[in-house]
N, C-alpha and C positions, 0 to 999 in steps of 0.2 A: 474455257472454264474448268473442264475436266483436267486439262494439262496443268493449270495452276494448282488445283487441289492435289494432283499427283506430286507436283513439285514441292508443295508445302509438307506433304506426308513424308516424302523422301528426306527433306531437310530435318524434320523432327526425328526420323530414324537415325540420321547421321549424328544429330545432337545427342541422342540417347547412347549411341555406341561410344562417342567420345567421352561422355560422362562416366560410363563404365570403365573405359580405359584409364581415365585419370584416377578413379577410385582404386583400381588395381595397382597402378604404378605408385600411388601414395602409400598404399598398404605395403607394397614391396620395399619402398624406402624405409618405412617405419620399422619393419621387423627384420630386414636383411642384415646380418651381422656386418660390422665394419671393423674387422680385425686385421686387415692387410692392405698393402698399397693397391693391389689389384682390385680388391673390393671397393676401395675408396674411389678409384677411377670409374668403376662401374656405377657407383652411386652418383657421381657427377654426370655421367652420360644419361642415366635415367632421369635425373633432375632436369637436364636440358630438354629431354623428350617431353617431360611433363609441361615445361614452359611452352614448348612449341604447340603441344596439344591444346593447352589452355588458350593460346592466341587463336588457333584455328577454331576452337569452340566458340570463342567470343565473336569472331567474325561471322560464323555460321548462324549463331543465334540472332545477331543484329540483322543479318540478311532476311531471316525468317520473319522477324518482327516488322521490318520495313515492307516486305511483300504483303503481310497481313493488313497493315495499315492502308496501303494503296488500294487494296481490293475491298475494304470494308464497305465503302459507299455503294457498291454494286450488288450487294446481297441483301436478302430480307433481314428484318430486325433480329429475329431469333438466331440467325446465323452470325450476326454481328456480336451478340452476347457470347456465343460459343467461341468465336475468334478471339474476343477480348480475354476470355478465361484462359485460352491456350497461350496467349501472349504473356499473361501474368505468370502462368505456371512455368513457361519456358524461361522467363527472366529470373524467377526465383531459383530454378534448378541451376541455371548457369552461374548465378551469383554464389550459390552454395558451393558449387564445384570449384569456382575460382578461389574462394576463400580457403578451402581445404588444400588445393594445389599450392596456393601462395604460402601457406604455413609450412608445408613440407619443403618447398623450395628455399625459403628463408633459412630453415634449419640446416639444409644441406649446404648452403653457401657459407654460413657462419662457421660450421663445424664439419669440414669435409670428411673426417674420420671418426667423429663422435656423435652419437645420437643423444641430444639433450632432451630430457623428459620435461613435460609441462608441469607434472606434479612431483613434488619431492618430499612430501610428508611420509613419515615412516608408520605405516598402518598394516594391520593384519588383513585388510581387504585388498591386497595386491592382486593385480590381474593374474589369472591362472596361467602358468607357463611362462610368464615374463621374468626373465632372470638377468643377473648381472653379466655384462658383456666382456669384462676383462678377465674373468676367472680362467678361461681356457688359455690365456696368454701368460699366466703366471706359472712358473715351474713348480713342480711338487717337490720342494726341498725345504730345508730348514733355514734358507736364506731369508733376509728381511723382506717383508712384503712391500712391493712398490706398485703404486697404482698407475703410473705412466700417464698417458693422455686419454685413456678410454674409460676412466672411472666415472660413473654416473652419480654425481653428487650436486647438492646445492652449494654454490660457492660461499654463500653467507652463513648457512647453518651447518654445513658439512654433514648433512643428513643424507642417507641413501634414498634413491627414488623408489617409487612403488615397484618399478620393474625389477628391482633386485631382490625383493623380499618374497620368499615362497611361503604362501599361507597353506592351510591344511588342504585346500583343493589342489595344490600343486602336487600332492602325493599321487594324484590320479594321472599325472602326465608321464606315464611309463608305457612300455610295450604291452603290459597286461591290463590296460585301462578298461577294456570291454569284456574281460573274462572274469568269471566267478572263481571262487576258491576251488571248487571241484573241477572246473575246467583246467585251471592252472595245474592242479595236482595230477590230473590225468596225463599231462604232457611231461612230467618230471621223471628222470631216471633215478635210480637208487642213489647215485652220487649227488644229484641235484637235491634230493631230499635230505641227505645228511648235511650238506652245506647249509641248507635252509635252517638247520638247528644251531648253526654257529653264529655267535654275536661277537664281532671283533673290532679292534681299532683299525683305522685305515692303513696304518703302517704294516699291519700283519699281512695284508694282501698285496700292497703296492711295493713293499721293500724299501721305500724311502725312509730317511731318518726321521723327518717330521713332516707330515702332510699338511700343507697350507693351501692347497688348491686341488681341483679335480680335473684332469684332462686325459690324455691318452693312456697314461699309466693306470689311472683308476678305471677307465673304460675296459682296458684289456684285463685288468685284475678281476673285475666283477663278471666278465664273461668266463674266465677260467675258474674263479672261486665264487659261485653264486650264493653268498652268505645271506642269512636272514636279517641281519642288523649290523649297523655301524655305530660305535660309541666314540664320541669325541671328547678330548681332554683340553685343558687350558692351552697346551702347547700348539694345538691346531687352530687357535682362535686369535686373530690379530686385529680384526675390525668387524663391524657389523656387515659392511659391504662384502668383504672377503669371505666371511663365514657363510653368509646367505648364498653367495655365488657357488662356493664349494659344495654346499649341501644340495643346492638345486641341480648342479651338474651330476653329482654323485647319484641322486635319485634317477635322473634321466638315463643313466647308463645301466641300471639294474635290469636283469631278466625278470625278476619278481620284485614288486615294490618292497622297499626296505623299511624296517624300523630304524629311525634316526634318533639316537638317545644321548643323554649326558646326565651327570649328577648335579642337579640344581635344587638343593635343599633350602638354601638361605644361610646367612651367617658365614661361618668359616668354610663350610662345604658348598662352594659354588664354583662354577666354571665360566659362566657368562658375565656375572656382575663385575668381577675384578679384571676380566680380560677385554671385553668389548663394551662395557659400560651400560649394561641393562639395569633396570630399576633395582636399587638396593633394598633387600629385605633381610631383616635380622634373623638370627637362629630361632627355630620354633619355640624353644624353651623360654626365650625372652618375652614372648607374648602369651604364655599359657594362661595368665590370669585375665586376659582380655576377652575370652569367650570364643565360641565357635564362629561367629561372624568374622572376627579378625583372622582366624585360621583359614577360613574359606576365601576371604578377600585377598590375603597375601598369596595363597596358592594360585588364585586366578591371575594375579599380577605376574607372577613368575611364569605361569603357563602362557599368557598372552605374549610375553617377550620371547619365549621359546618358539611358539607357533609362528610368530612374525619372521623368525630366522629360518624356519623350515623343519624344526624338530617336531616329532609326533609322539615322543615317549620320554617321560622323565623317570629316572631311577630315584623316585621319591613318592610318597613321604616315608620317613623313618617311623616304623611302628614299634620300635623298641622303647622301653620305659626306663628312665634313669633311676632305677630303684637301688642301685649300688653307687653311693657317692664316690667310691674309689675307682669307678669305671671311667677311664679317660677316653676311650675310643668312641663312645656314644655321647655321653655328657649332654651338652646343650643342643645336640642334634635331635634329641628326643622332644616330643611335644609336652611331656610332663614327667613328674616322678610319681604320679598317682595313676593307677591302672584305669580306673573308671574315667577320669578326666582325659587321659591320653586317648582312650577309645573314642570319646566324643569328638575330640579335636582332629584325630586322624580321619574319622568319618567325614568331617567338614572339609578337611584338606583334599581328600579324594574328589569330592564333589566340586570343589573350587578349581582343581587342576583340569577336570573335565570341562567345566564352563569356559576355561581359558583355551581349550583346544588341544590338550595333550593327554595321552594315556598315562596311567600311573603304575607304580611298582611298590608294593608294601615290602619293607625289609627291616630286619634280617631274620627271617623265620628260623626257629620258633621263638626268638628273642635273644638279643645280644646285650641287653642293658644291665644284667646282673652278673656279668663275667668280670674277671680281673685282667684277663689276657686280651690281646689284640690279634685277631686272626690274620691281619696283614703281615705280622711278623712271626707268629707262633701259634701253636694249638691253644684253643680256648675251651673251657669246660663250663657246662651248665649242670649244676648239681641238684636242682629242684626236683621234687617228686612229680609224678604225672598229674596228680590232683592239684598241686600248686600251680603247675603250668596252665592247667585248664582254667583255674579260677583267676589267674593273673595275666601272664603274657599272652596266652591264646585269645583272651577276650578282646584285646586290642586288634589282633589280626581278624577276628570274626567281624568286628565293626567295619573294618576296611573292606572286607570281602562283601559284606552286605551293602556297602555303599557303591559297589560295582567295579572295584579295581580289576584291571585286565591281567596284571602280573603279580606274582609273589616271588620275591627273591629269597632263596634259602641260604643261610649262612654256613660257615665252616666250623661252627662250634660242635664239640662232642657232647651230646645230650645224654648224660650218663645213665639216667633211669629210663631211657627209651632204647638207645643203641650205643653201647660204649665201645663199639668196634670200629666205628668210622665217623668222619665228620657228617653233620646233618645233611649237607648237600649231596653226599654220596651214599646216603642211607635210605634203603627202600622203606624201612619202618617209619622214618620221618616224612619223606617226600610223598610216597604213595599211600601208605596205610593211614598216616595221621592227616596230612594236608589234603590229599586228593579224596580219600574215602571218608574218613571220620568227619572232616570239616566240610566235605562236599564242595571243594573248590573246583570249578569247572574252567577257569581261565588258564593262563600260561604260567608254568613254573620254570624259573630260571635260576641257575646257580649264581652265587657270588663269583667274583673273578677267580678263575682257576689258576691264575698266576700267583695268588697269595701264598705265602709260605706255609700256611696251615694245610695246604694241599700239595703244593709243588715240592716241598721238602720230603714228602712221603710217597708220592706217586709220580710216575712218568706222565708225560702229556697224553699218551695213548691210554694208559691205565685209567687216568682220571676221567677221560672222555667216556670210555666204556662203562665205568662204574656209575657215572652221572646219569647216563641214559638208562641203565639197568635199574637205577634207583627211582626213575620216573620223571626226570627233568625233561622239559620240552626244549629249552634253550640252554646252550652252554656259553657262558660269558668268558671271553678272553682265554681260550685254551692256550696253554703254554706254547705249543707248536701246532699250528693249524693243520698242516699236512699230516703230521704224525697222528693227530686226533682223528682226522677223517679216515685215514688208512686203517687205523686200529678199529674204528667202528665198522668199516667195510669188512674187515677180516672177521670181526665178531659176528656179523650177519651171515657171512659165508659158512662159518663154523657152527651156526645155530646157537651161539651164546646170546645173541639178540635176534629176535625174529623180525622179518621185514614188516610184519603186521604192526609190531610195536613202533617202528619208524614211521609207518603210514599214519598211525593214530596221532603221533606227535606233530607231524607236518600238517596234517589236515587241521588240527587244532590251531596251529600257528596261522595258517592261511585264513581260517574262519574268523579268528580274532582280528586280523588285519582287515578283513572284509567288513566286519561290523564297525570297526573304527574309521572306515572310509579311507584306508591306506591303499587297498588294492584298486 
């Protein structure tokens, strides 16, 4: 009798071990990449092992059940009930294990080098860390994107699977996932800190003509140039699958979690809608009369689409007011031509973007809507008095700040009645005295692109970078030459023109905002 009990106990233990083995092997097949012939062969071998283990498990379970049935008549009634319970439990466990094993095996047999997902809906609730498998095999060039045989899509809908879409929680899947802002900061060198203040296009660090994937070049670049953010343009976007994969891999390579941004305002200024087919939303001005609910809902739609693809920051909303009908650079990008109305709509938009899962950037401080010139091509001037600005343009920015925006982008206009010696983005009077101190903005201040002619025609890359930091900016968007900018700032620190304490304050603020936003 004791021998039979011991035998049944041993069989149950063997059954349990085999169940754990199958679960492990099933998970191995599920998540192990299948990007090469060797890995494909390994996958087949593991699949065969699962099959053999499943057969062994079935035989063992059957033997246990038969033994239990034979001995049932020789034990008391209470023991019979216990034995029956064990038999039922063992059968259910075996059945569940067989079902799981069978699913994995079928998948492996039908697609020896491709993992076909069970769910193909495009949602923001994608599993954390699950990403597109073909991005690493796509070269980082401006060649046409080809999906080959490893693209995970639904053949009928051509929609990407959940596994390819990085949601906001995917931002946590980096080397710094368990570290706080202060812990990360404590491990950074001066060079690391300065790079953290740089916000660049992927081409600026990889050296490729047009980045459409992220693999070894991106990995190496982010180790060498640990920048704080990457901004993508239309040329980087070929499809939802490609873009989601590129972003996900880029995030995973970063020493410190990245801001991933683009300009997605709606209307003519969009990067995703026209390139990869996200939800079409018209320009803000077109729905100004529909009220704050429409502004909020449209912002949420845009943000949801961005978040689904892995973006965590939008360079929007535009807080400029189209008060000058001859202004062509802002025009219908503005939410209104009325300051009070614009303030209310911008407030609603900021909240909508947050509900959709991305951080926001008010632009272009202190207001680009009443200029005649375009800072992309030349110097622009704001001639309003300080009181006029306070009662008009600045009220819109105040509303956006009160709504909780994380960033404010400073434009390159010369605000003649505040500082007529430099663009606003390089002016301490505008950036620090007005925005940081008087308006009590505690978030991140970022320059407009330093490649724009309003700056690049008058300053070298190094000069612009040093001036921008001295003015009080936390982030420098698209420095004309990244290496030149970083070296110039390093030299300025060594010479005492910029203190290391100033750098520390900027970088801690960047990390703390990332931490609050769930990016770190």
